[in-house]
C-alpha positions in Angstrom: 0.2 0.0 -0.1 0.9 3.7 -0.6 -0.4 7.1 0.3 -0.8 9.0 -3.0 1.9 12.4 -3.2 2.6 11.8 0.0 6.4 12.4 -0.9 5.6 15.9 -1.7 3.9 16.5 1.7 4.7 17.5 5.2 3.7 14.3 7.2 2.9 14.8 10.7 4.5 11.8 13.2 4.2 10.3 16.4 6.5 8.2 18.7 5.7 4.7 20.1 6.1 4.7 23.4 8.9 2.5 24.4 10.5 2.3 20.7 13.1 5.0 18.5 9.9 4.1 16.0 8.0 7.3 14.6 4.7 6.6 13.3 2.9 8.2 10.2 -0.3 9.8 11.0 -2.2 9.5 7.6 -5.7 8.8 6.7 -6.0 5.0 5.8 -8.8 5.9 3.9 -6.5 7.6 1.2 -4.1 3.9 1.0 -3.7 2.8 -2.5 -3.1 -1.0 -2.9 -0.3 -2.1 -5.0 -0.7 -5.8 -6.1 2.6 -7.5 -7.2 3.3 -11.1 -8.2 6.1 -12.4 -7.4 9.3 -11.6 -8.6 8.0 -8.2 -10.1 9.5 -4.9 -9.3 7.7 -2.1 -7.5 9.4 1.5 -7.6 8.4 3.7 -5.2 9.6 7.2 -4.1 11.7 6.5 -1.0 10.1 9.7 0.7 6.1 7.7 -0.4 4.7 6.6 2.9 4.5 3.1 1.9 3.8 -0.2 4.3 2.6 -3.7 3.7 -0.7 -5.7 5.3 -0.1 -9.1 7.0 2.1 -11.9 4.8 -0.5 -14.8 4.5 2.3 -16.9 3.3 4.6 -19.0 5.2 7.2 -17.9 2.8 8.9 -14.5 3.7 8.9 -11.5 1.9 11.8 -10.2 0.1 12.8 -6.9 -0.1 15.3 -4.2 -1.5 15.7 -0.6 -1.1 17.6 1.2 -3.2 18.7 4.5 -2.9 19.9 6.7 -5.7 21.7 10.3 -5.7 21.0 12.0 -9.0 23.5 14.3 -10.2 22.4 17.5 -11.0 22.7 19.3 -14.8 25.6 22.1 -13.1 27.3 18.3 -11.3 26.4 18.4 -7.4 24.2 16.2 -6.6 20.7 16.5 -5.2 20.5 18.9 -2.4 17.3 19.0 0.4 16.3 22.5 2.0 14.0 22.6 5.0 12.9 25.9 4.2 12.3 24.2 0.4 11.1 21.0 1.6 10.2 21.4 5.6 8.7 18.3 5.6 12.1 16.6 4.4 13.4 18.4 7.8 16.0 15.9 9.8 17.2 14.1 5.8 20.5 14.5 5.4 21.7 17.5 2.8 
């Protein structure tokens, strides 16, 4: 499941007591299911709120995360700015 346009908006988070986990506060009715068959590749922006439901099988799911840093036309790396995109606050520049 994913939350459309969440990679471009500020998402409120709350701490889960007793853990270091921050949970996104979202409207679950706006989640969109992404259906994939075994061996399918799903590409999602890393800033998109995403998750999955329970695994109904005895086989563990395999997941890999790949992060690409895109070089800008001026030769510099992509930079994030708290001022321009406050929802990225805390993301390393």
